[in-house]
N, CA and C atoms as an extended XYZ file, in Angstrom:
594
Properties=species:S:1:pos:R:3:atomname:S:1:resname:S:1:resid:I:1 pbc="F F F"
N         4.727       -4.165      -23.234 N   MET     1
C         5.108       -3.905      -21.853 CA  MET     1
C         6.171       -5.024      -21.565 C   MET     1
N         7.309       -4.602      -20.662 N   THR     2
C         8.222       -5.505      -20.259 CA  THR     2
C         7.774       -6.295      -19.112 C   THR     2
N         7.987       -7.440      -19.018 N   LYS     3
C         7.507       -8.388      -17.867 CA  LYS     3
C         8.122       -7.937      -16.606 C   LYS     3
N         7.154       -7.865      -15.725 N   ASP     4
C         7.560       -7.374      -14.273 CA  ASP     4
C         7.447       -8.490      -13.215 C   ASP     4
N         8.575       -9.027      -13.005 N   ARG     5
C         8.796      -10.249      -12.097 CA  ARG     5
C         8.663       -9.758      -10.553 C   ARG     5
N         8.695       -8.499      -10.452 N   LEU     6
C         8.649       -8.019       -9.017 CA  LEU     6
C         7.245       -7.810       -8.540 C   LEU     6
N         6.347       -8.066       -9.364 N   THR     7
C         4.807       -7.798       -9.018 CA  THR     7
C         4.176       -8.985       -9.513 C   THR     7
N         3.029       -9.326       -8.775 N   ILE     8
C         2.103      -10.343       -9.169 CA  ILE     8
C         0.796       -9.851       -9.147 C   ILE     8
N        -0.059      -10.236      -10.322 N   ASP     9
C        -1.415       -9.982      -10.380 CA  ASP     9
C        -2.189      -11.227       -9.818 C   ASP     9
N        -3.005      -11.192       -8.812 N   ARG    10
C        -3.760      -12.145       -8.287 CA  ARG    10
C        -5.226      -12.242       -8.909 C   ARG    10
N        -5.670      -13.265       -9.139 N   ILE    11
C        -7.083      -13.470       -9.820 CA  ILE    11
C        -7.939      -14.390       -8.864 C   ILE    11
N        -8.990      -13.931       -8.261 N   VAL    12
C        -9.771      -14.812       -7.481 CA  VAL    12
C       -11.026      -14.948       -8.208 C   VAL    12
N       -11.406      -16.051       -8.652 N   ASP    13
C       -12.635      -16.080       -9.589 CA  ASP    13
C       -13.002      -17.737       -9.530 C   ASP    13
N       -14.195      -18.067       -9.160 N   ASP    14
C       -14.570      -19.423       -9.088 CA  ASP    14
C       -14.941      -20.010      -10.471 C   ASP    14
N       -15.081      -19.193      -11.469 N   ASN    15
C       -15.506      -19.542      -12.926 CA  ASN    15
C       -14.165      -19.977      -13.600 C   ASN    15
N       -13.916      -21.117      -13.833 N   ASP    16
C       -12.540      -21.460      -14.393 CA  ASP    16
C       -12.473      -20.914      -15.952 C   ASP    16
N       -13.568      -20.621      -16.653 N   GLU    17
C       -13.346      -20.022      -17.862 CA  GLU    17
C       -12.831      -18.635      -17.946 C   GLU    17
N       -13.500      -17.786      -16.976 N   TYR    18
C       -13.242      -16.537      -16.814 CA  TYR    18
C       -11.621      -16.295      -16.192 C   TYR    18
N       -11.473      -17.126      -15.185 N   ARG    19
C       -10.152      -17.159      -14.567 CA  ARG    19
C        -9.085      -17.355      -15.631 C   ARG    19
N        -9.222      -18.427      -16.380 N   ASN    20
C        -8.311      -18.809      -17.323 CA  ASN    20
C        -8.054      -17.593      -18.384 C   ASN    20
N        -9.178      -17.356      -18.666 N   SER    21
C        -9.225      -15.998      -19.857 CA  SER    21
C        -8.529      -14.800      -19.292 C   SER    21
N        -8.914      -14.443      -18.015 N   GLU    22
C        -8.096      -13.092      -17.420 CA  GLU    22
C        -6.679      -13.598      -17.330 C   GLU    22
N        -6.182      -14.690      -16.785 N   THR    23
C        -4.913      -14.947      -16.528 CA  THR    23
C        -4.243      -14.993      -17.940 C   THR    23
N        -4.481      -15.569      -18.956 N   PHE    24
C        -4.129      -15.473      -20.318 CA  PHE    24
C        -3.863      -14.038      -20.793 C   PHE    24
N        -4.849      -13.254      -20.643 N   LEU    25
C        -4.938      -11.903      -21.057 CA  LEU    25
C        -3.759      -11.062      -20.373 C   LEU    25
N        -3.711      -11.165      -19.139 N   LEU    26
C        -2.765      -10.383      -18.376 CA  LEU    26
C        -1.288      -10.824      -18.697 C   LEU    26
N        -1.121      -12.240      -18.847 N   ARG    27
C         0.313      -12.822      -19.258 CA  ARG    27
C         0.579      -12.110      -20.563 C   ARG    27
N        -0.361      -11.995      -21.507 N   MET    28
C        -0.102      -11.436      -22.817 CA  MET    28
C         0.430      -10.094      -22.661 C   MET    28
N        -0.150       -9.373      -21.679 N   PHE    29
C         0.313       -8.017      -21.581 CA  PHE    29
C         1.592       -7.836      -20.684 C   PHE    29
N         2.216       -9.078      -20.405 N   GLY    30
C         3.572       -9.242      -19.586 CA  GLY    30
C         3.533       -9.246      -18.129 C   GLY    30
N         2.324       -9.454      -17.520 N   TYR    31
C         2.337       -9.529      -16.159 CA  TYR    31
C         2.500      -10.952      -15.528 C   TYR    31
N         3.094      -11.075      -14.453 N   SER    32
C         3.160      -12.296      -13.822 CA  SER    32
C         1.778      -12.553      -12.910 C   SER    32
N         1.214      -13.654      -13.190 N   VAL    33
C        -0.167      -13.829      -12.645 CA  VAL    33
C        -0.268      -15.142      -11.882 C   VAL    33
N        -0.923      -15.122      -10.750 N   VAL    34
C        -1.314      -16.346       -9.917 CA  VAL    34
C        -2.874      -16.265       -9.887 C   VAL    34
N        -3.463      -17.489      -10.050 N   ASP    35
C        -4.880      -17.379       -9.893 CA  ASP    35
C        -5.412      -18.435       -8.825 C   ASP    35
N        -6.580      -18.109       -8.369 N   TYR    36
C        -7.098      -18.881       -7.102 CA  TYR    36
C        -8.595      -19.158       -7.409 C   TYR    36
N        -9.092      -20.285       -7.192 N   PRO    37
C       -10.566      -20.594       -7.504 CA  PRO    37
C       -11.497      -20.134       -6.338 C   PRO    37
N       -10.858      -19.583       -5.317 N   SER    38
C       -11.787      -19.354       -4.192 CA  SER    38
C       -11.009      -18.250       -3.420 C   SER    38
N       -11.759      -17.553       -2.468 N   ALA    39
C       -11.225      -16.536       -1.621 CA  ALA    39
C       -10.456      -17.274       -0.472 C   ALA    39
N       -10.976      -18.362       -0.150 N   LEU    40
C       -10.244      -19.246        1.051 CA  LEU    40
C        -8.986      -19.610        0.445 C   LEU    40
N        -9.008      -20.032       -0.723 N   ASP    41
C        -7.720      -20.547       -1.281 CA  ASP    41
C        -6.597      -19.478       -1.467 C   ASP    41
N        -7.234      -18.193       -1.897 N   PHE    42
C        -6.233      -17.089       -1.766 CA  PHE    42
C        -5.713      -16.683       -0.500 C   PHE    42
N        -6.598      -16.730        0.430 N   LEU    43
C        -6.201      -16.376        1.971 CA  LEU    43
C        -5.121      -17.361        2.475 C   LEU    43
N        -5.318      -18.616        1.987 N   GLU    44
C        -4.382      -19.659        2.515 CA  GLU    44
C        -2.931      -19.722        1.878 C   GLU    44
N        -2.859      -19.301        0.518 N   LYS    45
C        -1.766      -19.528       -0.245 CA  LYS    45
C        -1.018      -18.278       -0.634 C   LYS    45
N        -1.695      -17.161       -0.715 N   ASP    46
C        -0.991      -16.028       -1.266 CA  ASP    46
C         0.009      -15.386       -0.193 C   ASP    46
N         1.075      -14.818       -0.870 N   ASP    47
C         1.973      -14.189       -0.103 CA  ASP    47
C         1.846      -12.614       -0.183 C   ASP    47
N         1.291      -11.908        0.802 N   PRO    48
C         1.014      -10.499        0.709 CA  PRO    48
C         2.169       -9.633        0.613 C   PRO    48
N         3.371      -10.225        0.926 N   ALA    49
C         4.515       -9.315        0.976 CA  ALA    49
C         4.911       -9.105       -0.508 C   ALA    49
N         4.487       -9.805       -1.481 N   ILE    50
C         4.754       -9.566       -2.883 CA  ILE    50
C         3.771       -8.378       -3.539 C   ILE    50
N         4.460       -7.346       -4.041 N   PRO    51
C         3.428       -6.248       -4.629 CA  PRO    51
C         2.637       -6.739       -5.783 C   PRO    51
N         1.751       -5.907       -5.982 N   GLY    52
C         0.801       -6.274       -7.238 CA  GLY    52
C        -0.563       -5.722       -6.912 C   GLY    52
N        -1.535       -6.559       -7.399 N   CYS    53
C        -3.020       -6.161       -7.112 CA  CYS    53
C        -3.818       -7.375       -7.149 C   CYS    53
N        -5.067       -7.397       -6.837 N   LEU    54
C        -5.992       -8.447       -6.654 CA  LEU    54
C        -7.067       -8.194       -7.582 C   LEU    54
N        -7.461       -9.082       -8.546 N   ILE    55
C        -8.611       -9.029       -9.376 CA  ILE    55
C        -9.755      -10.069       -8.732 C   ILE    55
N       -10.617       -9.436       -8.487 N   LEU    56
C       -11.667      -10.203       -7.545 CA  LEU    56
C       -13.123      -10.338       -8.015 C   LEU    56
N       -13.682      -11.505       -8.052 N   ASP    57
C       -15.065      -11.605       -8.509 CA  ASP    57
C       -16.001      -11.439       -7.342 C   ASP    57
N       -17.121      -11.111       -7.380 N   VAL    58
C       -18.000      -10.699       -6.237 CA  VAL    58
C       -18.783      -12.120       -5.878 C   VAL    58
N       -19.489      -12.624       -6.716 N   LYS    59
C       -20.271      -13.859       -6.146 CA  LYS    59
C       -19.518      -15.185       -6.375 C   LYS    59
N       -19.079      -15.766       -5.220 N   MET    60
C       -18.403      -16.937       -5.228 CA  MET    60
C       -18.962      -17.731       -3.883 C   MET    60
N       -18.865      -19.084       -3.994 N   PRO    61
C       -19.340      -19.889       -2.768 CA  PRO    61
C       -18.265      -19.741       -1.706 C   PRO    61
N       -18.713      -20.237       -0.531 N   GLU    62
C       -18.035      -20.142        0.649 CA  GLU    62
C       -17.652      -18.669        1.331 C   GLU    62
N       -16.999      -17.906        0.456 N   MET    63
C       -16.806      -16.587        0.830 CA  MET    63
C       -16.829      -15.757       -0.470 C   MET    63
N       -17.637      -14.661       -0.393 N   SER    64
C       -17.803      -13.807       -1.566 CA  SER    64
C       -16.717      -12.766       -1.478 C   SER    64
N       -16.533      -12.169       -2.738 N   GLY    65
C       -15.528      -11.211       -2.827 CA  GLY    65
C       -15.624      -10.019       -1.977 C   GLY    65
N       -16.917       -9.613       -1.578 N   LEU    66
C       -17.121       -8.676       -0.747 CA  LEU    66
C       -16.746       -8.974        0.733 C   LEU    66
N       -16.925      -10.238        1.100 N   GLU    67
C       -16.547      -10.671        2.324 CA  GLU    67
C       -14.914      -10.698        2.285 C   GLU    67
N       -14.327      -11.200        1.375 N   LEU    68
C       -12.879      -11.201        1.222 CA  LEU    68
C       -12.316       -9.776        1.349 C   LEU    68
N       -12.911       -8.635        0.801 N   GLN    69
C       -12.426       -7.500        0.938 CA  GLN    69
C       -12.723       -6.979        2.318 C   GLN    69
N       -13.606       -7.299        3.109 N   LYS    70
C       -13.563       -6.904        4.435 CA  LYS    70
C       -12.611       -7.674        5.337 C   LYS    70
N       -12.389       -8.970        5.108 N   VAL    71
C       -11.227       -9.695        5.769 CA  VAL    71
C       -10.044       -9.129        5.559 C   VAL    71
N        -9.690       -8.802        4.346 N   MET    72
C        -8.322       -8.054        4.050 CA  MET    72
C        -8.120       -6.679        4.729 C   MET    72
N        -9.324       -5.975        4.894 N   THR    73
C        -9.301       -4.712        5.608 CA  THR    73
C        -9.020       -4.932        7.062 C   THR    73
N        -9.618       -5.919        7.562 N   GLU    74
C        -9.607       -6.251        8.931 CA  GLU    74
C        -7.962       -6.683        9.307 C   GLU    74
N        -7.456       -7.604        8.416 N   LYS    75
C        -6.178       -8.084        8.487 CA  LYS    75
C        -5.056       -7.022        8.078 C   LYS    75
N        -5.505       -5.846        7.583 N   GLU    76
C        -4.580       -4.803        7.037 CA  GLU    76
C        -3.726       -5.224        5.937 C   GLU    76
N        -4.459       -6.064        5.026 N   LEU    77
C        -3.734       -6.577        3.724 CA  LEU    77
C        -4.000       -5.400        2.596 C   LEU    77
N        -3.054       -4.535        2.510 N   GLY    78
C        -3.262       -3.409        1.685 CA  GLY    78
C        -3.318       -3.534        0.294 C   GLY    78
N        -3.297       -4.844       -0.287 N   LEU    79
C        -3.249       -5.202       -1.691 CA  LEU    79
C        -4.397       -4.563       -2.476 C   LEU    79
N        -4.132       -3.642       -3.472 N   PRO    80
C        -5.268       -3.065       -4.216 CA  PRO    80
C        -6.255       -3.937       -4.755 C   PRO    80
N        -7.512       -3.828       -4.706 N   ILE    81
C        -8.484       -4.754       -5.130 CA  ILE    81
C        -9.254       -4.050       -6.373 C   ILE    81
N        -9.241       -4.881       -7.499 N   ILE    82
C       -10.126       -4.564       -8.685 CA  ILE    82
C       -11.117       -5.637       -8.781 C   ILE    82
N       -12.413       -5.142       -8.541 N   PHE    83
C       -13.532       -6.074       -8.615 CA  PHE    83
C       -13.820       -6.148      -10.150 C   PHE    83
N       -14.013       -7.455      -10.525 N   LEU    84
C       -14.449       -7.720      -11.911 CA  LEU    84
C       -15.526       -8.807      -11.801 C   LEU    84
N       -16.655       -8.400      -12.042 N   THR    85
C       -17.936       -9.283      -11.884 CA  THR    85
C       -19.071       -9.101      -12.913 C   THR    85
N       -19.709      -10.061      -12.916 N   GLY    86
C       -20.778      -10.072      -13.993 CA  GLY    86
C       -22.261       -9.888      -13.186 C   GLY    86
N       -22.039       -9.597      -11.798 N   HIS    87
C       -23.198       -9.331      -10.818 CA  HIS    87
C       -23.113       -8.142      -10.221 C   HIS    87
N       -22.826       -6.946      -10.781 N   GLY    88
C       -22.682       -5.834      -10.164 CA  GLY    88
C       -23.812       -4.732      -10.443 C   GLY    88
N       -23.925       -3.713       -9.566 N   ASP    89
C       -24.850       -2.724       -9.741 CA  ASP    89
C       -24.051       -1.250       -9.251 C   ASP    89
N       -24.692       -0.138       -9.323 N   VAL    90
C       -24.166        0.943       -8.961 CA  VAL    90
C       -24.069        0.985       -7.303 C   VAL    90
N       -24.888        0.654       -6.583 N   GLU    91
C       -24.819        0.614       -5.235 CA  GLU    91
C       -23.695       -0.262       -4.838 C   GLU    91
N       -23.484       -1.366       -5.370 N   MET    92
C       -22.414       -2.272       -5.060 CA  MET    92
C       -21.029       -1.652       -5.440 C   MET    92
N       -20.938       -0.987       -6.562 N   ALA    93
C       -19.602       -0.535       -6.867 CA  ALA    93
C       -19.293        0.644       -6.103 C   ALA    93
N       -20.292        1.513       -5.863 N   VAL    94
C       -20.004        2.684       -4.728 CA  VAL    94
C       -19.510        2.150       -3.395 C   VAL    94
N       -20.190        1.040       -3.074 N   ASN    95
C       -19.892        0.412       -1.691 CA  ASN    95
C       -18.397       -0.019       -1.547 C   ASN    95
N       -18.003       -0.771       -2.661 N   THR    96
C       -16.671       -1.470       -2.710 CA  THR    96
C       -15.675       -0.284       -2.867 C   THR    96
N       -15.795        0.765       -3.640 N   LEU    97
C       -14.956        1.789       -3.805 CA  LEU    97
C       -14.711        2.570       -2.541 C   LEU    97
N       -15.977        2.681       -1.742 N   HIS    98
C       -15.921        3.461       -0.476 CA  HIS    98
C       -15.057        2.784        0.482 C   HIS    98
N       -14.992        1.517        0.355 N   HIS    99
C       -14.261        0.608        1.415 CA  HIS    99
C       -12.803        0.245        0.859 C   HIS    99
N       -12.381        1.021       -0.161 N   GLY   100
C       -10.998        0.984       -0.502 CA  GLY   100
C       -10.607        0.246       -1.839 C   GLY   100
N       -11.660       -0.313       -2.598 N   ALA   101
C       -11.517       -0.903       -3.883 CA  ALA   101
C       -10.754        0.123       -4.768 C   ALA   101
N        -9.924       -0.584       -5.705 N   SER   102
C        -9.146        0.337       -6.664 CA  SER   102
C       -10.118        0.709       -7.760 C   SER   102
N       -10.826       -0.328       -8.235 N   ASP   103
C       -11.789       -0.155       -9.382 CA  ASP   103
C       -12.796       -1.203       -9.301 C   ASP   103
N       -13.908       -0.927      -10.114 N   PHE   104
C       -14.964       -1.839      -10.185 CA  PHE   104
C       -15.396       -1.959      -11.642 C   PHE   104
N       -15.105       -3.137      -12.261 N   LEU   105
C       -15.347       -3.454      -13.596 CA  LEU   105
C       -16.457       -4.543      -13.812 C   LEU   105
N       -17.032       -4.455      -14.872 N   LEU   106
C       -18.170       -5.538      -15.238 CA  LEU   106
C       -17.826       -6.398      -16.415 C   LEU   106
N       -18.019       -7.574      -16.239 N   LYS   107
C       -17.676       -8.663      -17.226 CA  LYS   107
C       -18.582       -8.551      -18.513 C   LYS   107
N       -18.249       -8.649      -19.651 N   PRO   108
C       -16.853       -8.803      -20.072 CA  PRO   108
C       -16.274       -7.522      -20.168 C   PRO   108
N       -15.060       -7.328      -19.790 N   VAL   109
C       -14.323       -6.156      -19.712 CA  VAL   109
C       -13.333       -6.074      -20.955 C   VAL   109
N       -13.294       -4.812      -21.459 N   ALA   110
C       -12.326       -4.730      -22.724 CA  ALA   110
C       -10.962       -4.916      -22.131 C   ALA   110
N       -10.229       -5.538      -22.967 N   PRO   111
C        -8.742       -5.811      -22.558 CA  PRO   111
C        -7.947       -4.559      -22.112 C   PRO   111
N        -8.167       -3.553      -22.838 N   GLU   112
C        -7.238       -2.217      -22.726 CA  GLU   112
C        -7.675       -1.689      -21.314 C   GLU   112
N        -9.056       -1.790      -21.080 N   ARG   113
C        -9.683       -1.191      -19.825 CA  ARG   113
C        -9.207       -1.943      -18.657 C   ARG   113
N        -9.149       -3.328      -18.796 N   LEU   114
C        -8.483       -4.078      -17.674 CA  LEU   114
C        -6.969       -3.975      -17.460 C   LEU   114
N        -6.137       -3.803      -18.595 N   LYS   115
C        -4.870       -3.335      -18.647 CA  LYS   115
C        -4.562       -1.996      -17.779 C   LYS   115
N        -5.331       -1.040      -18.152 N   GLU   116
C        -5.261        0.374      -17.534 CA  GLU   116
C        -5.408        0.207      -15.988 C   GLU   116
N        -6.492       -0.518      -15.656 N   SER   117
C        -6.815       -0.675      -14.181 CA  SER   117
C        -5.844       -1.273      -13.407 C   SER   117
N        -5.256       -2.395      -14.015 N   VAL   118
C        -4.099       -3.211      -13.374 CA  VAL   118
C        -2.952       -2.245      -13.292 C   VAL   118
N        -2.637       -1.542      -14.263 N   ALA   119
C        -1.290       -0.684      -14.252 CA  ALA   119
C        -1.395        0.429      -13.147 C   ALA   119
N        -2.720        0.979      -12.868 N   ARG   120
C        -2.957        2.000      -11.960 CA  ARG   120
C        -2.892        1.349      -10.586 C   ARG   120
N        -3.387        0.239      -10.449 N   ALA   121
C        -3.411       -0.529       -8.962 CA  ALA   121
C        -1.959       -0.869       -8.740 C   ALA   121
N        -1.323       -1.525       -9.586 N   ILE   122
C         0.165       -1.755       -9.336 CA  ILE   122
C         1.047       -0.625       -8.728 C   ILE   122
N         0.729        0.424       -9.649 N   GLU   123
C         1.470        1.706       -9.273 CA  GLU   123
C         1.197        2.225       -7.920 C   GLU   123
N        -0.120        2.195       -7.636 N   ALA   124
C        -0.591        2.610       -6.238 CA  ALA   124
C        -0.060        1.728       -5.254 C   ALA   124
N         0.054        0.479       -5.391 N   ASP   125
C         0.532       -0.570       -4.473 CA  ASP   125
C         2.112       -0.104       -4.157 C   ASP   125
N         2.947       -0.027       -5.314 N   ARG   126
C         4.243        0.485       -5.146 CA  ARG   126
C         4.409        1.604       -4.337 C   ARG   126
N         3.601        2.799       -4.649 N   ASN   127
C         3.691        3.911       -3.929 CA  ASN   127
C         3.428        3.751       -2.396 C   ASN   127
N         2.403        3.074       -2.123 N   ASN   128
C         2.035        2.689       -0.678 CA  ASN   128
C         3.115        1.965        0.013 C   ASN   128
N         3.648        1.016       -0.627 N   ARG   129
C         4.741        0.266        0.007 CA  ARG   129
C         5.998        0.965        0.157 C   ARG   129
N         6.320        2.023       -0.734 N   THR   130
C         7.342        2.925       -0.521 CA  THR   130
C         7.224        3.911        0.608 C   THR   130
N         6.182        4.225        0.696 N   LYS   131
C         5.770        5.340        1.751 CA  LYS   131
C         5.810        4.668        3.103 C   LYS   131
N         5.252        3.392        3.129 N   LYS   132
C         5.351        2.653        4.409 CA  LYS   132
C         6.726        2.308        4.826 C   LYS   132
N         7.614        1.948        3.809 N   ARG   133
C         8.990        1.595        4.141 CA  ARG   133
C         9.713        2.867        4.599 C   ARG   133
N         9.487        4.011        4.010 N   ILE   134
C        10.122        5.292        4.422 CA  ILE   134
C         9.828        5.702        5.796 C   ILE   134
N         8.448        5.513        6.226 N   GLN   135
C         7.942        5.772        7.369 CA  GLN   135
C         8.480        4.816        8.456 C   GLN   135
N         8.590        3.555        8.122 N   GLU   136
C         9.236        2.544        9.151 CA  GLU   136
C        10.683        2.909        9.417 C   GLU   136
N        11.355        3.373        8.329 N   GLU   137
C        12.765        3.752        8.479 CA  GLU   137
C        12.930        4.938        9.348 C   GLU   137
N        12.127        5.999        9.095 N   ALA   138
C        12.025        7.197        9.859 CA  ALA   138
C        11.796        6.856       11.263 C   ALA   138
N        10.829        6.125       11.602 N   GLU   139
C        10.421        5.894       12.955 CA  GLU   139
C        11.484        4.982       13.738 C   GLU   139
N        12.107        4.099       12.863 N   GLU   140
C        13.292        3.447       13.673 CA  GLU   140
C        14.321        4.386       13.957 C   GLU   140
N        14.688        5.295       13.005 N   LYS   141
C        15.700        6.251       13.449 CA  LYS   141
C        15.441        7.248       14.435 C   LYS   141
N        14.048        7.614       14.382 N   TYR   142
C        13.670        8.499       15.486 CA  TYR   142
C        13.601        7.824       16.795 C   TYR   142
N        13.405        6.611       16.971 N   ASN   143
C        13.468        5.694       18.136 CA  ASN   143
C        14.913        5.750       18.854 C   ASN   143
N        15.791        6.033       17.851 N   GLN   144
C        17.206        5.977       18.380 CA  GLN   144
C        17.656        7.274       19.045 C   GLN   144
N        16.725        8.277       18.841 N   LEU   145
C        17.095        9.505       19.504 CA  LEU   145
C        16.897        9.465       21.034 C   LEU   145
N        17.666       10.387       21.858 N   THR   146
C        17.326       10.601       23.206 CA  THR   146
C        16.109       11.362       23.214 C   THR   146
N        15.384       11.313       24.443 N   GLU   147
C        14.232       12.141       24.770 CA  GLU   147
C        14.387       13.604       24.459 C   GLU   147
N        15.474       14.182       24.845 N   ARG   148
C        15.723       15.568       24.574 CA  ARG   148
C        15.844       15.825       23.088 C   ARG   148
N        16.481       14.915       22.307 N   GLU   149
C        16.819       15.173       20.772 CA  GLU   149
C        15.349       14.900       20.241 C   GLU   149
N        14.495       14.056       20.780 N   LYS   150
C        13.159       14.036       20.184 CA  LYS   150
C        12.458       15.500       20.382 C   LYS   150
N        12.533       15.937       21.677 N   ASP   151
C        11.889       17.248       21.757 CA  ASP   151
C        12.380       18.369       20.651 C   ASP   151
N        13.778       18.390       20.623 N   VAL   152
C        14.303       19.326       19.504 CA  VAL   152
C        13.948       19.113       18.185 C   VAL   152
N        13.858       17.824       17.821 N   CYS   153
C        13.301       17.176       16.439 CA  CYS   153
C        11.858       17.722       16.293 C   CYS   153
N        11.106       17.588       17.259 N   ARG   154
C         9.590       18.020       17.046 CA  ARG   154
C         9.572       19.410       16.690 C   ARG   154
N        10.289       20.344       17.534 N   LEU   155
C        10.295       21.814       17.406 CA  LEU   155
C        10.923       22.140       16.024 C   LEU   155
N        12.020       21.430       15.692 N   VAL   156
C        12.622       21.816       14.312 CA  VAL   156
C        11.577       21.563       13.181 C   VAL   156
N        10.767       20.586       13.281 N   VAL   157
C         9.866       20.272       12.258 CA  VAL   157
C         8.692       21.320       12.242 C   VAL   157
N         8.441       21.931       13.395 N   GLN   158
C         7.481       23.055       13.383 CA  GLN   158
C         8.018       24.330       12.836 C   GLN   158
N         9.290       24.327       12.622 N   GLY   159
C         9.922       25.561       11.808 CA  GLY   159
C        10.559       26.506       12.929 C   GLY   159
N        10.845       25.985       14.216 N   LEU   160
C        11.308       27.068       14.984 CA  LEU   160
C        12.775       27.164       14.913 C   LEU   160
N        13.380       28.215       15.233 N   LEU   161
C        14.840       28.513       15.090 CA  LEU   161
C        15.518       27.988       16.411 C   LEU   161
N        16.752       27.976       16.387 N   ASN   162
C        17.536       27.370       17.358 CA  ASN   162
C        17.260       28.316       18.787 C   ASN   162
N        17.086       29.575       18.594 N   LYS   163
C        16.973       30.459       19.788 CA  LYS   163
C        15.504       30.206       20.325 C   LYS   163
N        14.605       29.998       19.504 N   GLN   164
C        13.199       29.752       19.961 CA  GLN   164
C        13.090       28.382       20.619 C   GLN   164
N        13.836       27.429       20.011 N   ILE   165
C        13.810       26.214       20.588 CA  ILE   165
C        14.400       26.066       21.978 C   ILE   165
N        15.521       26.926       22.079 N   ALA   166
C        16.140       27.063       23.430 CA  ALA   166
C        15.343       27.572       24.399 C   ALA   166
N        14.468       28.682       24.231 N   ILE   167
C        13.503       29.177       25.034 CA  ILE   167
C        12.435       28.299       25.447 C   ILE   167
N        11.930       27.642       24.437 N   GLU   168
C        10.720       26.666       24.583 CA  GLU   168
C        11.225       25.433       25.483 C   GLU   168
N        12.421       25.076       25.422 N   LEU   169
C        12.904       23.903       26.288 CA  LEU   169
C        13.559       24.324       27.525 C   LEU   169
N        13.881       25.575       27.543 N   GLY   170
C        14.601       26.060       28.755 CA  GLY   170
C        16.005       25.521       28.684 C   GLY   170
N        16.614       25.517       27.617 N   ILE   171
C        18.118       25.085       27.538 CA  ILE   171
C        18.877       26.294       26.708 C   ILE   171
N        20.144       26.158       26.675 N   SER   172
C        20.937       27.229       25.921 CA  SER   172
C        20.833       26.839       24.523 C   SER   172
N        21.192       27.778       23.667 N   GLU   173
C        21.160       27.779       22.311 CA  GLU   173
C        22.225       26.935       21.803 C   GLU   173
N        23.317       26.919       22.408 N   HIS   174
C        24.434       26.001       22.183 CA  HIS   174
C        24.158       24.584       22.378 C   HIS   174
N        23.362       24.334       23.365 N   THR   175
C        22.815       22.900       23.619 CA  THR   175
C        21.841       22.479       22.517 C   THR   175
N        21.022       23.304       21.956 N   VAL   176
C        20.160       23.162       20.932 CA  VAL   176
C        20.878       22.626       19.689 C   VAL   176
N        21.996       23.551       19.390 N   LYS   177
C        22.924       23.166       18.312 CA  LYS   177
C        23.635       21.929       18.459 C   LYS   177
N        23.909       21.541       19.628 N   VAL   178
C        24.625       20.037       19.797 CA  VAL   178
C        23.588       19.035       19.518 C   VAL   178
N        22.323       19.168       20.018 N   HIS   179
C        21.365       18.273       19.853 CA  HIS   179
C        21.132       18.079       18.303 C   HIS   179
N        20.985       19.132       17.642 N   ARG   180
C        20.717       19.258       16.160 CA  ARG   180
C        21.753       18.534       15.456 C   ARG   180
N        22.956       18.694       15.978 N   ALA   181
C        24.111       17.971       15.170 CA  ALA   181
C        24.089       16.573       15.459 C   ALA   181
N        23.753       16.156       16.735 N   SER   182
C        23.637       14.673       16.929 CA  SER   182
C        22.433       14.098       16.175 C   SER   182
N        21.421       14.786       16.116 N   ILE   183
C        20.315       14.171       15.192 CA  ILE   183
C        20.563       14.016       13.856 C   ILE   183
N        21.369       15.037       13.207 N   LYS   184
C        21.918       15.114       11.878 CA  LYS   184
C        22.787       13.900       11.685 C   LYS   184
N        23.588       13.659       12.657 N   TYR   185
C        24.552       12.470       12.590 CA  TYR   185
C        23.904       11.234       12.509 C   TYR   185
N        22.735       11.098       13.149 N   LYS   186
C        21.916        9.937       13.175 CA  LYS   186
C        20.933        9.517       12.050 C   LYS   186
N        20.880       10.680       11.152 N   GLU   187
C        19.952       10.503        9.989 CA  GLU   187
C        20.498        9.570        8.961 C   GLU   187
N        19.600        8.895        8.279 N   PRO   188
C        20.179        8.071        7.169 CA  PRO   188
C        20.889        8.891        6.039 C   PRO   188
N        21.843        8.452        5.510 N   LEU   189
C        22.700        9.217        4.652 CA  LEU   189
C        21.956        9.478        3.164 C   LEU   189
N        21.072        8.536        2.909 N   HIS   190
C        20.503        8.663        1.664 CA  HIS   190
C        19.105        9.433        1.502 C   HIS   190
N        18.675        9.929        2.680 N   LYS   191
C        17.383       10.893        2.688 CA  LYS   191
C        17.289       11.523        3.985 C   LYS   191
N        16.730       12.662        3.910 N   ARG   192
C        16.315       13.506        5.027 CA  ARG   192
C        15.053       12.785        5.712 C   ARG   192
N        14.912       12.839        7.061 N   TRP   193
C        13.647       12.284        7.559 CA  TRP   193
C        12.450       13.084        7.026 C   TRP   193
N        11.458       12.460        6.911 N   VAL   194
C        10.162       13.203        6.404 CA  VAL   194
C         9.202       13.521        7.466 C   VAL   194
N         9.498       12.910        8.607 N   ILE   195
C         8.588       13.237        9.762 CA  ILE   195
C         9.175       12.924       11.130 C   ILE   195
N         8.793       13.680       12.194 N   CYS   196
C         9.142       13.369       13.522 CA  CYS   196
C         8.031       12.928       14.244 C   CYS   196
N         8.061       11.842       14.942 N   TYR   197
C         6.839       11.228       15.493 CA  TYR   197
C         6.511       11.790       16.848 C   TYR   197
N         5.303       11.891       17.040 N   ASN   198
C         4.794       12.297       18.451 CA  ASN   198
C         4.886       11.151       19.505 C   ASN   198
């Protein structure tokens, strides 16, 4: 695997031996890795703007992995979480996955199993960030429209024809065409809008 400097695998585990072992393993697979001995250390020092994933232990002093997952959800830190623990059961696994975890693994984990889980989590994070960026760009462009252009845009997305839009808005078909042309002009050149906001 080619080293990917655009993503970072975070490891949060209070057990130095496990943390060092996991860090070494992932670096052998070509990943950039940052490790933290506690959840609080992670919250204080990590940069959530950098894509990647979080490999998280469950039982830790001060703040457990489950508590960190809750904090990340509340702060809307969308980094995919892979729980890797020696203290798990079915109920805990189901609960963490229900609350958005990417995977739940038990120590010791087979290297290939961890590699596959990390690859899936990173891909999911990339996709989520891309969707968010496209949505933000679309919203920014949409907010540049006049109120009437927004009305036309919403009806276009619903599949209405110019004539139907004109009737719906009580304007001429020619005016609809003018608004559609203006909307088209304001569209980003590299992609069509994927959504018109309510």
